[in-house]
C-alpha positions as CSV (number, residue, x, y, z in Angstrom):
1,X,101.1,-61.1,-59.0
2,X,100.3,-64.8,-58.9
3,X,99.5,-66.7,-55.6
4,X,101.8,-69.7,-55.0
5,X,99.6,-72.6,-53.7
6,X,101.2,-75.6,-52.0
7,X,101.1,-78.8,-54.0
8,X,99.5,-80.6,-51.1
9,X,96.4,-78.4,-51.4
10,X,96.0,-79.0,-55.2
11,X,98.3,-81.9,-56.3
12,X,96.7,-82.0,-59.7
13,X,96.8,-78.1,-60.0
14,X,93.1,-78.4,-61.0
15,X,89.9,-77.1,-59.3
16,X,86.3,-77.8,-60.3
17,X,83.9,-74.9,-60.2
18,X,80.6,-76.3,-59.0
19,X,78.1,-74.2,-60.9
20,X,76.2,-74.3,-64.2
21,X,74.8,-70.8,-63.8
22,X,76.0,-68.8,-66.8
23,X,76.0,-65.5,-65.0
24,X,78.0,-66.8,-62.1
25,X,80.4,-68.6,-64.5
26,X,81.1,-65.4,-66.3
27,X,81.8,-63.5,-63.1
28,X,84.0,-66.3,-61.7
29,X,86.0,-66.5,-64.9
30,X,87.0,-62.9,-64.5
31,X,87.6,-63.2,-60.8
32,X,89.8,-66.2,-61.1
33,X,91.8,-64.5,-63.9
34,X,92.3,-61.5,-61.7
35,X,93.3,-63.6,-58.7
36,X,96.2,-65.1,-60.7
37,X,96.0,-68.5,-59.0
38,X,98.4,-71.1,-60.2
39,X,95.7,-73.6,-60.9
40,X,93.4,-74.6,-63.7
41,X,89.7,-73.9,-62.9
42,X,87.2,-76.3,-64.7
43,X,83.5,-75.5,-64.8
44,X,81.6,-78.7,-63.7
45,X,79.5,-78.6,-66.9
46,X,82.7,-79.5,-68.9
47,X,82.9,-82.7,-66.9
48,X,79.2,-83.5,-67.3
49,X,78.3,-82.8,-63.7
50,X,74.8,-81.7,-63.1
51,X,73.7,-79.4,-60.3
52,X,73.4,-80.8,-56.8
53,X,70.2,-80.8,-54.8
54,X,70.4,-77.8,-52.6
55,X,68.5,-78.8,-49.5
56,X,70.5,-77.0,-46.9
57,X,69.1,-74.2,-44.7
58,X,71.9,-71.7,-45.1
59,X,74.2,-70.3,-47.7
60,X,77.1,-72.2,-46.0
61,X,75.3,-75.5,-46.1
62,X,74.3,-75.2,-49.7
63,X,77.8,-74.1,-50.8
64,X,79.3,-77.2,-49.1
65,X,76.7,-79.5,-50.6
66,X,77.5,-78.3,-54.1
67,X,81.3,-78.4,-53.6
68,X,81.2,-81.9,-52.1
69,X,78.9,-83.1,-54.9
70,X,81.3,-81.9,-57.6
71,X,84.3,-83.2,-55.8
72,X,82.8,-86.6,-55.3
73,X,82.0,-87.0,-59.0
74,X,85.2,-85.5,-60.4
75,X,87.7,-86.8,-57.9
76,X,89.2,-83.3,-57.8
77,X,89.1,-80.4,-55.3
78,X,86.0,-78.3,-55.9
79,X,84.8,-74.8,-55.0
80,X,81.2,-73.7,-54.9
81,X,79.3,-70.5,-54.4
82,X,76.0,-70.1,-52.8
83,X,74.6,-66.6,-53.0
84,X,71.4,-64.6,-52.9
85,X,69.6,-61.4,-51.9
86,X,68.4,-61.0,-48.3
87,X,65.9,-58.4,-47.4
88,X,65.7,-57.9,-43.6
89,X,62.1,-56.4,-43.7
90,X,61.0,-59.7,-45.4
91,X,62.6,-61.9,-42.8
92,X,65.6,-62.4,-45.0
93,X,63.7,-63.5,-48.1
94,X,64.4,-64.5,-50.8
95,X,67.7,-65.7,-49.2
96,X,68.9,-69.1,-50.1
97,X,65.9,-69.5,-52.4
98,X,66.8,-66.4,-54.5
99,X,67.4,-68.3,-57.7
100,X,64.0,-70.1,-57.5
101,X,62.0,-67.6,-55.5
102,X,59.2,-67.5,-58.1
103,X,59.4,-71.1,-59.2
104,X,55.6,-71.7,-58.7
105,X,54.7,-68.9,-61.2
106,X,53.7,-69.5,-64.8
107,X,56.4,-67.5,-66.5
108,X,59.3,-68.8,-64.3
109,X,60.6,-71.4,-66.7
110,X,61.1,-68.9,-69.5
111,X,62.0,-65.8,-67.6
112,X,63.5,-66.8,-64.2
113,X,65.2,-63.5,-63.4
114,X,62.1,-61.4,-64.4
115,X,59.7,-63.6,-62.4
116,X,61.9,-63.5,-59.3
117,X,62.2,-59.7,-59.5
118,X,58.5,-59.2,-60.0
119,X,57.6,-61.4,-57.0
120,X,60.1,-59.5,-54.8
121,X,58.5,-56.2,-55.9
122,X,55.0,-57.4,-55.2
123,X,56.0,-58.5,-51.7
124,X,57.6,-55.1,-51.0
125,X,54.7,-53.0,-52.4
126,X,52.5,-53.3,-49.4
127,X,52.7,-52.7,-46.5
128,X,56.4,-52.1,-46.6
129,X,56.6,-49.1,-49.1
130,X,54.4,-46.8,-47.0
131,X,57.2,-44.5,-45.8
132,X,60.1,-42.7,-47.3
133,X,62.6,-45.0,-45.6
134,X,64.7,-47.0,-48.0
135,X,64.3,-50.8,-48.0
136,X,67.7,-52.4,-47.2
137,X,68.9,-55.3,-49.2
138,X,72.0,-57.4,-48.7
139,X,73.7,-59.6,-51.4
140,X,75.4,-62.5,-49.7
141,X,78.0,-64.9,-51.2
142,X,79.6,-67.8,-49.5
143,X,82.5,-69.7,-51.1
144,X,83.3,-73.2,-50.0
145,X,86.3,-75.1,-51.1
146,X,86.8,-78.8,-50.4
147,X,90.1,-80.7,-51.2
148,X,88.1,-83.9,-51.4
149,X,84.5,-84.9,-51.1
150,X,84.8,-85.7,-47.3
151,X,87.1,-82.9,-46.4
152,X,86.5,-82.2,-42.7
153,X,88.2,-78.7,-42.9
154,X,86.8,-76.9,-45.9
155,X,87.9,-73.3,-46.7
156,X,84.9,-70.9,-46.2
157,X,84.8,-67.3,-47.3
158,X,81.8,-64.9,-47.0
159,X,81.1,-61.6,-48.6
160,X,78.2,-59.2,-47.9
161,X,77.2,-56.3,-50.1
162,X,74.7,-53.9,-48.7
163,X,72.4,-51.6,-50.7
164,X,68.8,-50.7,-51.2
165,X,65.9,-52.4,-53.1
166,X,64.5,-50.2,-55.9
167,X,60.8,-49.9,-56.8
168,X,61.5,-50.7,-60.4
169,X,64.4,-52.2,-62.4
170,X,67.3,-50.1,-63.6
171,X,70.2,-51.1,-65.9
172,X,70.8,-53.9,-68.5
173,X,74.0,-55.5,-67.1
174,X,74.5,-58.3,-64.6
175,X,71.9,-61.0,-63.8
176,X,69.5,-62.0,-61.0
177,X,68.4,-59.1,-58.8
178,X,71.1,-56.7,-60.1
179,X,68.5,-54.4,-61.7
180,X,66.8,-53.9,-58.3
181,X,69.9,-53.4,-56.2
182,X,70.6,-49.8,-55.6
183,X,74.0,-48.4,-54.4
184,X,73.2,-44.9,-52.9
185,X,76.8,-44.0,-52.4
186,X,77.4,-44.5,-56.2
187,X,74.0,-43.4,-57.4
188,X,73.6,-46.4,-59.7
189,X,72.2,-49.9,-59.6
190,X,74.3,-53.1,-59.7
191,X,72.9,-53.6,-63.3
192,X,74.4,-50.2,-64.4
193,X,77.9,-51.2,-63.4
194,X,80.5,-52.8,-65.6
195,X,81.8,-56.3,-64.8
196,X,85.1,-54.8,-63.5
197,X,83.4,-52.2,-61.3
198,X,81.0,-54.8,-59.9
199,X,83.7,-57.4,-59.2
200,X,85.8,-54.9,-57.2
201,X,83.1,-54.3,-54.5
202,X,80.4,-57.0,-54.9
203,X,79.6,-59.8,-52.5
204,X,81.2,-62.3,-54.8
205,X,84.3,-60.1,-55.3
206,X,84.6,-59.7,-51.5
207,X,84.4,-63.4,-50.9
208,X,86.9,-64.1,-53.6
209,X,89.4,-61.7,-52.0
210,X,89.0,-63.5,-48.7
211,X,89.3,-66.9,-50.4
212,X,92.5,-65.8,-52.1
213,X,94.0,-64.5,-48.8
214,X,93.2,-67.8,-47.1
215,X,95.4,-69.7,-49.7
216,X,98.5,-67.7,-49.0
């Protein structure tokens, strides 16, 4: 069933998606299709909009920076996602730096996901993996929607997906830290799930459901 959105919220019936990350774009394409919103969602790359400088100190700040950036350039309402993996035993790392966690390493430019995963595993190897206790990880997603670049009342939705961090990668699907994110209740990693399975329970899927509910 489609969600009827007031014309005052989206007069042009268009919404810019402030991301150039291909993995996120693929997931959002499916999520927006499932949400049946009565608007046209345009990836910012189609409008020639480059990524914003993410210099906030939280997921919420960065999501708003990206949404306002896309809205200011396009003149349209914009929605942005800021997401990442937080590992409490590492003080919340990689957190908001998840996508560029290993940016100082030699192989980062060619294999970003691999470099990020390898750095995380190195940090967890010692002294943290000295017991049989699982290492908790939390995927976080914050969605921020602005109706215009200076919107004082943005719509914010947050999803948190808790699991465990594996000692080695498992699975070929997904992107980012999915191969290291273990779901003990399902007995699989995030990278062993189909897109449909993941979107039903993931941090991004949860945030999208809250976002959709806020529009009603």
